[in-house]
A tleap script that builds the chain and sets N, CA, C and O, in Angstrom:
source leaprc.protein.ff14SB
mol = sequence {
  NMET ILE ARG PRO ILE PRO ILE GLY ILE ASP
  ASP PHE ARG VAL LEU ARG GLU LYS ASN HIE
  GLU TYR VAL ASP LYS THR ASN LEU ILE THR
  HIE LEU ILE ASP ARG GLU ASN ILE LYS VAL
  VAL LEU LEU PRO ARG PRO ARG ARG PHE GLY
  LYS THR LEU ASN MET SER THR LEU LYS TRP
  PHE PHE GLU LYS ARG ASP GLU ASN VAL TRP
  HIE PHE PHE GLU ALA LEU HIE VAL ALA ARG
  ALA GLY VAL GLU THR ILE GLN GLN MET ALA
  VAL ALA PHE ASP GLY LYS ARG VAL MET VAL
  LEU PRO LYS GLY ALA THR PRO PRO LYS LYS
  ARG GLY THR VAL GLY LYS LYS VAL VAL ALA
  SER ILE ARG LYS THR ALA LYS ASN VAL ALA
  THR LYS MET LYS SER SER LYS ALA THR LYS
  CARG
}
set mol.1.N position { -24.606 -6.973 15.676 }
set mol.1.CA position { -24.826 -5.694 15.013 }
set mol.1.C position { -24.407 -5.803 13.551 }
set mol.1.O position { -23.347 -6.348 13.244 }
set mol.2.N position { -25.206 -5.304 12.686 }
set mol.2.CA position { -24.902 -5.331 11.257 }
set mol.2.C position { -24.019 -4.138 10.929 }
set mol.2.O position { -24.331 -2.996 11.266 }
set mol.3.N position { -22.911 -4.432 10.264 }
set mol.3.CA position { -22.004 -3.350 9.868 }
set mol.3.C position { -22.468 -2.752 8.548 }
set mol.3.O position { -22.999 -3.466 7.697 }
set mol.4.N position { -22.271 -1.444 8.371 }
set mol.4.CA position { -22.652 -0.823 7.097 }
set mol.4.C position { -21.726 -1.275 5.970 }
set mol.4.O position { -20.547 -1.544 6.197 }
set mol.5.N position { -22.258 -1.355 4.772 }
set mol.5.CA position { -21.468 -1.714 3.595 }
set mol.5.C position { -20.770 -0.444 3.111 }
set mol.5.O position { -21.415 0.595 2.968 }
set mol.6.N position { -19.455 -0.515 2.856 }
set mol.6.CA position { -18.686 0.690 2.514 }
set mol.6.C position { -18.798 1.079 1.039 }
set mol.6.O position { -17.848 0.888 0.280 }
set mol.7.N position { -19.905 1.602 0.638 }
set mol.7.CA position { -20.090 2.007 -0.758 }
set mol.7.C position { -19.310 3.287 -1.004 }
set mol.7.O position { -19.541 4.299 -0.344 }
set mol.8.N position { -18.390 3.239 -1.950 }
set mol.8.CA position { -17.602 4.408 -2.325 }
set mol.8.C position { -16.409 4.692 -1.428 }
set mol.8.O position { -15.703 5.674 -1.656 }
set mol.9.N position { -16.159 3.874 -0.425 }
set mol.9.CA position { -15.008 4.089 0.458 }
set mol.9.C position { -13.849 3.259 -0.071 }
set mol.9.O position { -13.927 2.032 -0.136 }
set mol.10.N position { -12.775 3.938 -0.447 }
set mol.10.CA position { -11.619 3.214 -0.990 }
set mol.10.C position { -10.362 3.412 -0.146 }
set mol.10.O position { -9.257 3.110 -0.597 }
set mol.11.N position { -10.526 3.919 1.082 }
set mol.11.CA position { -9.405 4.104 1.995 }
set mol.11.C position { -9.549 3.105 3.140 }
set mol.11.O position { -10.536 3.128 3.875 }
set mol.12.N position { -8.553 2.223 3.285 }
set mol.12.CA position { -8.581 1.173 4.296 }
set mol.12.C position { -8.765 1.742 5.695 }
set mol.12.O position { -9.545 1.211 6.486 }
set mol.13.N position { -8.050 2.821 6.004 }
set mol.13.CA position { -8.138 3.411 7.348 }
set mol.13.C position { -9.548 3.896 7.648 }
set mol.13.O position { -10.090 3.610 8.716 }
set mol.14.N position { -10.141 4.622 6.721 }
set mol.14.CA position { -11.498 5.145 6.914 }
set mol.14.C position { -12.477 3.989 7.115 }
set mol.14.O position { -13.336 4.034 7.996 }
set mol.15.N position { -12.339 2.974 6.304 }
set mol.15.CA position { -13.208 1.810 6.378 }
set mol.15.C position { -13.121 1.142 7.748 }
set mol.15.O position { -14.143 0.784 8.334 }
set mol.16.N position { -11.902 0.975 8.257 }
set mol.16.CA position { -11.715 0.320 9.559 }
set mol.16.C position { -12.124 1.228 10.718 }
set mol.16.O position { -12.696 0.753 11.699 }
set mol.17.N position { -11.838 2.532 10.618 }
set mol.17.CA position { -12.214 3.461 11.691 }
set mol.17.C position { -13.725 3.551 11.849 }
set mol.17.O position { -14.224 3.664 12.969 }
set mol.18.N position { -14.458 3.502 10.742 }
set mol.18.CA position { -15.917 3.609 10.788 }
set mol.18.C position { -16.594 2.255 10.991 }
set mol.18.O position { -17.820 2.153 10.991 }
set mol.19.N position { -15.765 1.207 11.166 }
set mol.19.CA position { -16.267 -0.138 11.441 }
set mol.19.C position { -17.237 -0.639 10.365 }
set mol.19.O position { -18.268 -1.241 10.669 }
set mol.20.N position { -16.883 -0.377 9.102 }
set mol.20.CA position { -17.685 -0.879 7.985 }
set mol.20.C position { -17.350 -2.349 7.733 }
set mol.20.O position { -16.325 -2.860 8.186 }
set mol.21.N position { -18.230 -3.003 7.009 }
set mol.21.CA position { -17.984 -4.390 6.609 }
set mol.21.C position { -16.732 -4.437 5.743 }
set mol.21.O position { -16.535 -3.580 4.882 }
set mol.22.N position { -15.881 -5.443 5.972 }
set mol.22.CA position { -14.632 -5.559 5.212 }
set mol.22.C position { -14.356 -7.027 4.922 }
set mol.22.O position { -14.297 -7.845 5.840 }
set mol.23.N position { -14.190 -7.360 3.657 }
set mol.23.CA position { -13.801 -8.705 3.259 }
set mol.23.C position { -12.285 -8.769 3.354 }
set mol.23.O position { -11.578 -8.091 2.608 }
set mol.24.N position { -11.795 -9.580 4.267 }
set mol.24.CA position { -10.368 -9.641 4.566 }
set mol.24.C position { -9.569 -10.186 3.390 }
set mol.24.O position { -9.697 -11.354 3.022 }
set mol.25.N position { -8.749 -9.330 2.813 }
set mol.25.CA position { -7.853 -9.737 1.728 }
set mol.25.C position { -6.396 -9.549 2.127 }
set mol.25.O position { -5.522 -9.447 1.266 }
set mol.26.N position { -6.132 -9.503 3.439 }
set mol.26.CA position { -4.762 -9.271 3.893 }
set mol.26.C position { -3.871 -10.492 3.721 }
set mol.26.O position { -2.668 -10.415 3.969 }
set mol.27.N position { -4.443 -11.620 3.298 }
set mol.27.CA position { -3.577 -12.750 2.967 }
set mol.27.C position { -2.666 -12.387 1.794 }
set mol.27.O position { -1.625 -13.016 1.603 }
set mol.28.N position { -3.044 -11.386 1.016 }
set mol.28.CA position { -2.168 -10.871 -0.047 }
set mol.28.C position { -0.862 -10.363 0.555 }
set mol.28.O position { 0.204 -10.563 -0.027 }
set mol.29.N position { -0.931 -9.705 1.719 }
set mol.29.CA position { 0.272 -9.178 2.373 }
set mol.29.C position { 1.196 -10.317 2.781 }
set mol.29.O position { 2.396 -10.268 2.513 }
set mol.30.N position { 0.647 -11.340 3.426 }
set mol.30.CA position { 1.496 -12.463 3.841 }
set mol.30.C position { 2.061 -13.185 2.628 }
set mol.30.O position { 3.195 -13.665 2.659 }
set mol.31.N position { 1.279 -13.263 1.568 }
set mol.31.CA position { 1.763 -13.889 0.333 }
set mol.31.C position { 2.952 -13.102 -0.239 }
set mol.31.O position { 3.937 -13.696 -0.678 }
set mol.32.N position { 2.857 -11.775 -0.234 }
set mol.32.CA position { 3.946 -10.938 -0.757 }
set mol.32.C position { 5.191 -11.036 0.116 }
set mol.32.O position { 6.309 -11.064 -0.399 }
set mol.33.N position { 5.005 -11.088 1.437 }
set mol.33.CA position { 6.145 -11.149 2.356 }
set mol.33.C position { 6.854 -12.494 2.260 }
set mol.33.O position { 8.082 -12.560 2.308 }
set mol.34.N position { 6.078 -13.562 2.124 }
set mol.34.CA position { 6.654 -14.912 2.096 }
set mol.34.C position { 7.434 -15.219 0.826 }
set mol.34.O position { 8.300 -16.094 0.826 }
set mol.35.N position { 7.136 -14.511 -0.251 }
set mol.35.CA position { 7.837 -14.771 -1.510 }
set mol.35.C position { 9.135 -13.973 -1.542 }
set mol.35.O position { 9.168 -12.796 -1.181 }
set mol.36.N position { 10.196 -14.630 -1.978 }
set mol.36.CA position { 11.497 -13.962 -2.041 }
set mol.36.C position { 11.778 -13.474 -3.458 }
set mol.36.O position { 11.229 -13.986 -4.433 }
set mol.37.N position { 12.636 -12.482 -3.543 }
set mol.37.CA position { 13.125 -11.948 -4.816 }
set mol.37.C position { 12.028 -11.379 -5.708 }
set mol.37.O position { 12.113 -11.477 -6.932 }
set mol.38.N position { 11.009 -10.791 -5.113 }
set mol.38.CA position { 9.972 -10.131 -5.901 }
set mol.38.C position { 10.465 -8.735 -6.237 }
set mol.38.O position { 10.842 -7.969 -5.351 }
set mol.39.N position { 10.460 -8.412 -7.514 }
set mol.39.CA position { 10.885 -7.074 -7.927 }
set mol.39.C position { 9.680 -6.202 -8.258 }
set mol.39.O position { 9.651 -5.019 -7.916 }
set mol.40.N position { 8.686 -6.786 -8.924 }
set mol.40.CA position { 7.500 -6.042 -9.329 }
set mol.40.C position { 6.277 -6.909 -9.048 }
set mol.40.O position { 6.298 -8.117 -9.286 }
set mol.41.N position { 5.226 -6.296 -8.547 }
set mol.41.CA position { 3.978 -7.010 -8.311 }
set mol.41.C position { 2.896 -6.342 -9.139 }
set mol.41.O position { 2.668 -5.139 -9.017 }
set mol.42.N position { 2.240 -7.107 -9.969 }
set mol.42.CA position { 1.138 -6.615 -10.785 }
set mol.42.C position { -0.130 -7.263 -10.264 }
set mol.42.O position { -0.217 -8.488 -10.171 }
set mol.43.N position { -1.105 -6.448 -9.926 }
set mol.43.CA position { -2.357 -6.949 -9.365 }
set mol.43.C position { -3.531 -6.568 -10.273 }
set mol.43.O position { -4.302 -5.669 -9.936 }
set mol.44.N position { -3.673 -7.239 -11.412 }
set mol.44.CA position { -4.790 -6.904 -12.302 }
set mol.44.C position { -6.101 -7.468 -11.744 }
set mol.44.O position { -6.138 -8.596 -11.254 }
set mol.45.N position { -7.145 -6.696 -11.820 }
set mol.45.CA position { -8.475 -7.123 -11.391 }
set mol.45.C position { -9.495 -6.474 -12.325 }
set mol.45.O position { -9.216 -5.436 -12.926 }
set mol.46.N position { -10.665 -7.075 -12.445 }
set mol.46.CA position { -11.728 -6.446 -13.256 }
set mol.46.C position { -12.208 -5.142 -12.617 }
set mol.46.O position { -11.878 -4.841 -11.470 }
set mol.47.N position { -12.978 -4.387 -13.366 }
set mol.47.CA position { -13.563 -3.147 -12.835 }
set mol.47.C position { -14.385 -3.442 -11.592 }
set mol.47.O position { -15.021 -4.491 -11.486 }
set mol.48.N position { -14.364 -2.504 -10.653 }
set mol.48.CA position { -15.171 -2.575 -9.434 }
set mol.48.C position { -14.849 -3.804 -8.586 }
set mol.48.O position { -15.735 -4.369 -7.944 }
set mol.49.N position { -13.580 -4.216 -8.583 }
set mol.49.CA position { -13.184 -5.426 -7.873 }
set mol.49.C position { -12.271 -5.136 -6.690 }
set mol.49.O position { -11.683 -6.059 -6.127 }
set mol.50.N position { -12.141 -3.864 -6.300 }
set mol.50.CA position { -11.402 -3.526 -5.090 }
set mol.50.C position { -9.920 -3.250 -5.263 }
set mol.50.O position { -9.160 -3.387 -4.305 }
set mol.51.N position { -9.487 -2.866 -6.458 }
set mol.51.CA position { -8.059 -2.591 -6.670 }
set mol.51.C position { -7.583 -1.436 -5.790 }
set mol.51.O position { -6.534 -1.534 -5.154 }
set mol.52.N position { -8.340 -0.355 -5.750 }
set mol.52.CA position { -7.936 0.818 -4.987 }
set mol.52.C position { -7.912 0.508 -3.493 }
set mol.52.O position { -6.992 0.931 -2.793 }
set mol.53.N position { -8.904 -0.220 -2.995 }
set mol.53.CA position { -8.920 -0.589 -1.585 }
set mol.53.C position { -7.758 -1.525 -1.255 }
set mol.53.O position { -7.159 -1.403 -0.186 }
set mol.54.N position { -7.430 -2.455 -2.150 }
set mol.54.CA position { -6.275 -3.333 -1.923 }
set mol.54.C position { -4.982 -2.524 -1.857 }
set mol.54.O position { -4.131 -2.786 -1.007 }
set mol.55.N position { -4.829 -1.551 -2.739 }
set mol.55.CA position { -3.625 -0.711 -2.725 }
set mol.55.C position { -3.586 0.128 -1.450 }
set mol.55.O position { -2.515 0.330 -0.878 }
set mol.56.N position { -4.734 0.614 -1.002 }
set mol.56.CA position { -4.788 1.380 0.238 }
set mol.56.C position { -4.416 0.501 1.432 }
set mol.56.O position { -3.720 0.951 2.343 }
set mol.57.N position { -4.877 -0.746 1.429 }
set mol.57.CA position { -4.532 -1.679 2.504 }
set mol.57.C position { -3.026 -1.911 2.538 }
set mol.57.O position { -2.411 -1.891 3.604 }
set mol.58.N position { -2.433 -2.131 1.359 }
set mol.58.CA position { -0.979 -2.306 1.285 }
set mol.58.C position { -0.263 -1.056 1.765 }
set mol.58.O position { 0.734 -1.146 2.481 }
set mol.59.N position { -0.762 0.107 1.377 }
set mol.59.CA position { -0.158 1.376 1.794 }
set mol.59.C position { -0.152 1.483 3.321 }
set mol.59.O position { 0.877 1.797 3.918 }
set mol.60.N position { -1.298 1.223 3.949 }
set mol.60.CA position { -1.383 1.356 5.402 }
set mol.60.C position { -0.543 0.316 6.115 }
set mol.60.O position { -0.114 0.546 7.246 }
set mol.61.N position { -0.299 -0.813 5.490 }
set mol.61.CA position { 0.526 -1.839 6.123 }
set mol.61.C position { 2.013 -1.531 5.992 }
set mol.61.O position { 2.761 -1.649 6.962 }
set mol.62.N position { 2.448 -1.133 4.783 }
set mol.62.CA position { 3.877 -0.992 4.514 }
set mol.62.C position { 4.437 0.404 4.744 }
set mol.62.O position { 5.642 0.547 4.949 }
set mol.63.N position { 3.605 1.432 4.717 }
set mol.63.CA position { 4.118 2.801 4.796 }
set mol.63.C position { 4.727 3.094 6.164 }
set mol.63.O position { 4.158 2.748 7.199 }
set mol.64.N position { 5.884 3.731 6.151 }
set mol.64.CA position { 6.535 4.151 7.397 }
set mol.64.C position { 5.798 5.366 7.941 }
set mol.64.O position { 5.504 6.313 7.212 }
set mol.65.N position { 5.509 5.318 9.226 }
set mol.65.CA position { 4.818 6.452 9.851 }
set mol.65.C position { 5.112 6.451 11.343 }
set mol.65.O position { 5.475 5.421 11.911 }
set mol.66.N position { 4.956 7.594 11.968 }
set mol.66.CA position { 5.201 7.723 13.404 }
set mol.66.C position { 4.099 7.067 14.223 }
set mol.66.O position { 4.354 6.521 15.296 }
set mol.67.N position { 2.883 7.120 13.717 }
set mol.67.CA position { 1.740 6.581 14.448 }
set mol.67.C position { 1.643 5.067 14.261 }
set mol.67.O position { 1.940 4.549 13.184 }
set mol.68.N position { 1.231 4.371 15.301 }
set mol.68.CA position { 1.046 2.925 15.235 }
set mol.68.C position { -0.332 2.631 14.649 }
set mol.68.O position { -1.345 3.023 15.227 }
set mol.69.N position { -0.378 1.949 13.515 }
set mol.69.CA position { -1.651 1.635 12.862 }
set mol.69.C position { -1.958 0.137 12.886 }
set mol.69.O position { -2.840 -0.334 12.168 }
set mol.70.N position { -1.232 -0.598 13.707 }
set mol.70.CA position { -1.417 -2.049 13.749 }
set mol.70.C position { -2.842 -2.435 14.158 }
set mol.70.O position { -3.333 -3.488 13.753 }
set mol.71.N position { -3.520 -1.585 14.966 }
set mol.71.CA position { -4.874 -1.910 15.410 }
set mol.71.C position { -5.854 -2.048 14.251 }
set mol.71.O position { -6.885 -2.703 14.401 }
set mol.72.N position { -5.558 -1.445 13.094 }
set mol.72.CA position { -6.414 -1.613 11.912 }
set mol.72.C position { -6.362 -3.056 11.396 }
set mol.72.O position { -7.299 -3.525 10.750 }
set mol.73.N position { -5.264 -3.749 11.688 }
set mol.73.CA position { -5.053 -5.091 11.155 }
set mol.73.C position { -5.383 -6.200 12.157 }
set mol.73.O position { -5.340 -7.381 11.815 }
set mol.74.N position { -5.714 -5.817 13.396 }
set mol.74.CA position { -6.073 -6.828 14.384 }
set mol.74.C position { -7.309 -7.583 13.919 }
set mol.74.O position { -8.214 -6.996 13.326 }
set mol.75.N position { -7.348 -8.866 14.183 }
set mol.75.CA position { -8.447 -9.769 13.805 }
set mol.75.C position { -8.486 -10.050 12.298 }
set mol.75.O position { -9.428 -10.681 11.818 }
set mol.76.N position { -7.504 -9.603 11.563 }
set mol.76.CA position { -7.420 -9.915 10.134 }
set mol.76.C position { -6.387 -11.019 9.911 }
set mol.76.O position { -5.621 -11.347 10.816 }
set mol.77.N position { -6.368 -11.582 8.723 }
set mol.77.CA position { -5.468 -12.690 8.399 }
set mol.77.C position { -4.010 -12.365 8.717 }
set mol.77.O position { -3.303 -13.188 9.299 }
set mol.78.N position { -3.568 -11.194 8.345 }
set mol.78.CA position { -2.163 -10.832 8.517 }
set mol.78.C position { -1.775 -10.828 9.994 }
set mol.78.O position { -0.643 -11.178 10.327 }
set mol.79.N position { -2.686 -10.441 10.881 }
set mol.79.CA position { -2.394 -10.449 12.315 }
set mol.79.C position { -2.392 -11.873 12.858 }
set mol.79.O position { -1.546 -12.225 13.680 }
set mol.80.N position { -3.329 -12.684 12.406 }
set mol.80.CA position { -3.388 -14.076 12.851 }
set mol.80.C position { -2.197 -14.874 12.351 }
set mol.80.O position { -1.797 -15.854 12.978 }
set mol.81.N position { -1.626 -14.461 11.223 }
set mol.81.CA position { -0.471 -15.163 10.655 }
set mol.81.C position { 0.806 -14.827 11.428 }
set mol.81.O position { 1.843 -15.457 11.220 }
set mol.82.N position { 0.731 -13.829 12.322 }
set mol.82.CA position { 1.893 -13.484 13.133 }
set mol.82.C position { 2.884 -12.576 12.428 }
set mol.82.O position { 4.028 -12.453 12.867 }
set mol.83.N position { 2.476 -11.954 11.371 }
set mol.83.CA position { 3.366 -11.066 10.635 }
set mol.83.C position { 3.414 -9.725 11.343 }
set mol.83.O position { 2.380 -9.097 11.570 }
set mol.84.N position { 4.625 -9.285 11.694 }
set mol.84.CA position { 4.774 -7.961 12.280 }
set mol.84.C position { 4.795 -6.936 11.161 }
set mol.84.O position { 5.056 -7.268 10.005 }
set mol.85.N position { 4.523 -5.710 11.505 }
set mol.85.CA position { 4.513 -4.654 10.492 }
set mol.85.C position { 5.898 -4.517 9.882 }
set mol.85.O position { 6.882 -4.263 10.577 }
set mol.86.N position { 5.951 -4.689 8.590 }
set mol.86.CA position { 7.192 -4.522 7.848 }
set mol.86.C position { 7.025 -3.262 7.029 }
set mol.86.O position { 6.144 -3.179 6.173 }
set mol.87.N position { 7.871 -2.280 7.291 }
set mol.87.CA position { 7.714 -1.009 6.614 }
set mol.87.C position { 8.767 -0.867 5.534 }
set mol.87.O position { 9.968 -0.847 5.802 }
set mol.88.N position { 8.292 -0.772 4.330 }
set mol.88.CA position { 9.153 -0.610 3.173 }
set mol.88.C position { 8.580 0.500 2.313 }
set mol.88.O position { 7.481 0.991 2.571 }
set mol.89.N position { 9.312 0.886 1.307 }
set mol.89.CA position { 8.825 1.898 0.399 }
set mol.89.C position { 8.021 1.234 -0.699 }
set mol.89.O position { 8.368 0.152 -1.171 }
set mol.90.N position { 6.954 1.882 -1.097 }
set mol.90.CA position { 6.135 1.364 -2.183 }
set mol.90.C position { 5.627 2.530 -3.004 }
set mol.90.O position { 5.409 3.622 -2.479 }
set mol.91.N position { 5.442 2.301 -4.282 }
set mol.91.CA position { 4.822 3.280 -5.161 }
set mol.91.C position { 3.586 2.608 -5.713 }
set mol.91.O position { 3.676 1.532 -6.304 }
set mol.92.N position { 2.433 3.227 -5.530 }
set mol.92.CA position { 1.174 2.616 -5.939 }
set mol.92.C position { 0.532 3.445 -7.040 }
set mol.92.O position { 0.389 4.661 -6.910 }
set mol.93.N position { 0.151 2.788 -8.110 }
set mol.93.CA position { -0.579 3.419 -9.193 }
set mol.93.C position { -1.963 2.792 -9.226 }
set mol.93.O position { -2.091 1.569 -9.166 }
set mol.94.N position { -2.986 3.606 -9.318 }
set mol.94.CA position { -4.307 3.041 -9.541 }
set mol.94.C position { -5.006 3.877 -10.600 }
set mol.94.O position { -4.435 4.836 -11.119 }
set mol.95.N position { -6.232 3.516 -10.915 }
set mol.95.CA position { -6.943 4.192 -11.994 }
set mol.95.C position { -7.343 5.615 -11.680 }
set mol.95.O position { -7.702 6.364 -12.589 }
set mol.96.N position { -7.292 6.012 -10.418 }
set mol.96.CA position { -7.736 7.344 -10.028 }
set mol.96.C position { -6.595 8.321 -9.804 }
set mol.96.O position { -6.720 9.513 -10.085 }
set mol.97.N position { -5.469 7.802 -9.290 }
set mol.97.CA position { -4.392 8.720 -8.915 }
set mol.97.C position { -3.075 7.951 -8.783 }
set mol.97.O position { -3.036 6.723 -8.853 }
set mol.98.N position { -2.023 8.704 -8.592 }
set mol.98.CA position { -0.722 8.119 -8.294 }
set mol.98.C position { -0.460 8.391 -6.832 }
set mol.98.O position { -0.583 9.530 -6.382 }
set mol.99.N position { -0.101 7.362 -6.082 }
set mol.99.CA position { 0.216 7.561 -4.671 }
set mol.99.C position { 1.693 7.249 -4.486 }
set mol.99.O position { 2.117 6.103 -4.640 }
set mol.100.N position { 2.473 8.268 -4.155 }
set mol.100.CA position { 3.868 8.042 -3.806 }
set mol.100.C position { 3.878 7.967 -2.295 }
set mol.100.O position { 3.563 8.949 -1.622 }
set mol.101.N position { 4.226 6.845 -1.767 }
set mol.101.CA position { 3.962 6.583 -0.373 }
set mol.101.C position { 4.964 7.108 0.637 }
set mol.101.O position { 4.581 7.289 1.793 }
set mol.102.N position { 6.220 7.368 0.294 }
set mol.102.CA position { 7.099 7.930 1.321 }
set mol.102.C position { 6.598 9.296 1.776 }
set mol.102.O position { 5.930 10.006 1.025 }
set mol.103.N position { 6.931 9.658 3.024 }
set mol.103.CA position { 6.473 10.936 3.570 }
set mol.103.C position { 6.907 12.095 2.690 }
set mol.103.O position { 7.983 12.074 2.094 }
set mol.104.N position { 6.064 13.091 2.621 }
set mol.104.CA position { 6.397 14.299 1.884 }
set mol.104.C position { 5.861 14.326 0.464 }
set mol.104.O position { 5.758 15.400 -0.129 }
set mol.105.N position { 5.521 13.187 -0.090 }
set mol.105.CA position { 4.994 13.153 -1.451 }
set mol.105.C position { 3.481 13.326 -1.403 }
set mol.105.O position { 2.820 12.835 -0.488 }
set mol.106.N position { 2.943 14.024 -2.389 }
set mol.106.CA position { 1.499 14.245 -2.406 }
set mol.106.C position { 0.923 13.759 -3.722 }
set mol.106.O position { 1.567 13.883 -4.764 }
set mol.107.N position { -0.292 13.203 -3.687 }
set mol.107.CA position { -0.930 12.792 -4.931 }
set mol.107.C position { -1.394 14.015 -5.711 }
set mol.107.O position { -1.558 15.086 -5.127 }
set mol.108.N position { -1.607 13.880 -7.006 }
set mol.108.CA position { -2.068 15.023 -7.791 }
set mol.108.C position { -3.457 15.459 -7.340 }
set mol.108.O position { -4.245 14.646 -6.856 }
set mol.109.N position { -3.751 16.748 -7.501 }
set mol.109.CA position { -5.041 17.268 -7.072 }
set mol.109.C position { -6.133 16.983 -8.090 }
set mol.109.O position { -7.280 16.748 -7.709 }
set mol.110.N position { -5.804 16.999 -9.369 }
set mol.110.CA position { -6.793 16.729 -10.394 }
set mol.110.C position { -6.912 15.235 -10.627 }
set mol.110.O position { -5.908 14.533 -10.745 }
set mol.111.N position { -8.122 14.763 -10.690 }
set mol.111.CA position { -8.371 13.344 -10.902 }
set mol.111.C position { -7.966 12.949 -12.320 }
set mol.111.O position { -8.344 13.613 -13.285 }
set mol.112.N position { -7.201 11.873 -12.441 }
set mol.112.CA position { -6.829 11.374 -13.754 }
set mol.112.C position { -5.605 12.039 -14.359 }
set mol.112.O position { -5.211 11.698 -15.475 }
set mol.113.N position { -4.996 12.978 -13.652 }
set mol.113.CA position { -3.798 13.624 -14.173 }
set mol.113.C position { -2.661 13.434 -13.191 }
set mol.113.O position { -2.867 13.276 -11.988 }
set mol.114.N position { -1.476 13.453 -13.726 }
set mol.114.CA position { -0.291 13.310 -12.885 }
set mol.114.C position { 0.497 14.601 -12.971 }
set mol.114.O position { 0.952 14.999 -14.043 }
set mol.115.N position { 0.652 15.254 -11.822 }
set mol.115.CA position { 1.383 16.506 -11.791 }
set mol.115.C position { 2.873 16.304 -12.010 }
set mol.115.O position { 3.407 15.230 -11.737 }
set mol.116.N position { 3.543 17.337 -12.503 }
set mol.116.CA position { 4.981 17.257 -12.769 }
set mol.116.C position { 5.776 16.979 -11.495 }
set mol.116.O position { 6.759 16.239 -11.529 }
set mol.117.N position { 5.358 17.566 -10.375 }
set mol.117.CA position { 6.064 17.339 -9.115 }
set mol.117.C position { 5.955 15.877 -8.684 }
set mol.117.O position { 6.908 15.308 -8.151 }
set mol.118.N position { 4.798 15.279 -8.917 }
set mol.118.CA position { 4.603 13.878 -8.533 }
set mol.118.C position { 5.482 12.977 -9.400 }
set mol.118.O position { 6.123 12.055 -8.895 }
set mol.119.N position { 5.508 13.245 -10.701 }
set mol.119.CA position { 6.348 12.456 -11.604 }
set mol.119.C position { 7.810 12.599 -11.208 }
set mol.119.O position { 8.545 11.612 -11.175 }
set mol.120.N position { 8.237 13.820 -10.907 }
set mol.120.CA position { 9.623 14.039 -10.476 }
set mol.120.C position { 9.903 13.296 -9.175 }
set mol.120.O position { 10.976 12.716 -9.004 }
set mol.121.N position { 8.943 13.314 -8.264 }
set mol.121.CA position { 9.111 12.606 -6.995 }
set mol.121.C position { 9.214 11.098 -7.209 }
set mol.121.O position { 10.025 10.435 -6.562 }
set mol.122.N position { 8.404 10.558 -8.104 }
set mol.122.CA position { 8.454 9.125 -8.415 }
set mol.122.C position { 9.813 8.757 -8.998 }
set mol.122.O position { 10.420 7.765 -8.598 }
set mol.123.N position { 10.283 9.558 -9.942 }
set mol.123.CA position { 11.588 9.281 -10.562 }
set mol.123.C position { 12.704 9.341 -9.523 }
set mol.123.O position { 13.585 8.482 -9.503 }
set mol.124.N position { 12.666 10.354 -8.663 }
set mol.124.CA position { 13.691 10.499 -7.623 }
set mol.124.C position { 13.641 9.311 -6.657 }
set mol.124.O position { 14.676 8.754 -6.293 }
set mol.125.N position { 12.439 8.935 -6.251 }
set mol.125.CA position { 12.262 7.806 -5.346 }
set mol.125.C position { 12.773 6.516 -5.981 }
set mol.125.O position { 13.495 5.750 -5.342 }
set mol.126.N position { 12.402 6.278 -7.229 }
set mol.126.CA position { 12.846 5.065 -7.928 }
set mol.126.C position { 14.363 5.028 -8.050 }
set mol.126.O position { 14.977 3.973 -7.890 }
set mol.127.N position { 14.967 6.177 -8.335 }
set mol.127.CA position { 16.418 6.244 -8.443 }
set mol.127.C position { 17.076 5.948 -7.092 }
set mol.127.O position { 18.063 5.215 -7.033 }
set mol.128.N position { 16.534 6.514 -6.010 }
set mol.128.CA position { 17.072 6.257 -4.672 }
set mol.128.C position { 16.944 4.792 -4.286 }
set mol.128.O position { 17.866 4.214 -3.709 }
set mol.129.N position { 15.804 4.194 -4.603 }
set mol.129.CA position { 15.595 2.777 -4.285 }
set mol.129.C position { 16.587 1.916 -5.056 }
set mol.129.O position { 17.183 1.000 -4.490 }
set mol.130.N position { 16.768 2.200 -6.345 }
set mol.130.CA position { 17.711 1.434 -7.164 }
set mol.130.C position { 19.125 1.555 -6.608 }
set mol.130.O position { 19.860 0.569 -6.550 }
set mol.131.N position { 19.502 2.750 -6.205 }
set mol.131.CA position { 20.831 2.968 -5.629 }
set mol.131.C position { 20.998 2.182 -4.333 }
set mol.131.O position { 22.029 1.542 -4.124 }
set mol.132.N position { 19.994 2.228 -3.467 }
set mol.132.CA position { 20.057 1.490 -2.202 }
set mol.132.C position { 20.110 -0.007 -2.438 }
set mol.132.O position { 20.827 -0.723 -1.738 }
set mol.133.N position { 19.352 -0.491 -3.425 }
set mol.133.CA position { 19.355 -1.924 -3.721 }
set mol.133.C position { 20.727 -2.365 -4.225 }
set mol.133.O position { 21.236 -3.415 -3.831 }
set mol.134.N position { 21.313 -1.559 -5.091 }
set mol.134.CA position { 22.646 -1.897 -5.612 }
set mol.134.C position { 23.675 -1.901 -4.494 }
set mol.134.O position { 24.513 -2.799 -4.424 }
set mol.135.N position { 23.619 -0.893 -3.611 }
set mol.135.CA position { 24.607 -0.822 -2.528 }
set mol.135.C position { 24.415 -1.960 -1.519 }
set mol.135.O position { 25.396 -2.483 -0.990 }
set mol.136.N position { 23.164 -2.349 -1.244 }
set mol.136.CA position { 22.932 -3.455 -0.300 }
set mol.136.C position { 23.381 -4.784 -0.896 }
set mol.136.O position { 23.880 -5.644 -0.170 }
set mol.137.N position { 23.212 -4.966 -2.206 }
set mol.137.CA position { 23.694 -6.193 -2.853 }
set mol.137.C position { 25.216 -6.247 -2.827 }
set mol.137.O position { 25.808 -7.311 -2.649 }
set mol.138.N position { 25.842 -5.083 -3.008 }
set mol.138.CA position { 27.307 -5.026 -3.011 }
set mol.138.C position { 27.871 -5.332 -1.626 }
set mol.138.O position { 28.912 -5.978 -1.511 }
set mol.139.N position { 27.187 -4.870 -0.567 }
set mol.139.CA position { 27.672 -5.120 0.791 }
set mol.139.C position { 27.449 -6.565 1.227 }
set mol.139.O position { 28.178 -7.066 2.082 }
set mol.140.N position { 26.451 -7.244 0.653 }
set mol.140.CA position { 26.179 -8.637 0.999 }
set mol.140.C position { 27.215 -9.592 0.405 }
set mol.140.O position { 27.423 -10.695 0.909 }
set mol.141.N position { 27.847 -9.156 -0.653 }
set mol.141.CA position { 28.823 -10.035 -1.330 }
set mol.141.C position { 30.083 -10.139 -0.584 }
set mol.141.O position { 31.001 -10.836 -1.015 }
savepdb mol mol.pdb
quit
């Protein structure tokens, strides 16, 4: 059966639920997990090269949630590599919107603008992460 090409679909979950064609780029996840001491990851790509879909894939893999979403990753590189779901906090910026991934945060409603609540949420999240990182480093010593 020929799968439909996902024109205009930039959400990993929607793409997998509708069984659209997907070029597996989940080796990026295993690459990120295998590298130690990564503080910032920059993923520059040319226009129309799947940046938003890659960020959505990372979001669905790393975001903490009550529902089990591992079935979206079955038969993909990350599942074959034996990587279990590792849930961490991530903040994703793309050309269309800001996605603050912890529960309770919402992206801005207007395209191309960042709402004050979202910016405040990002700052609060970043501050909490920095505090947790400092305290975990202090306890390891």
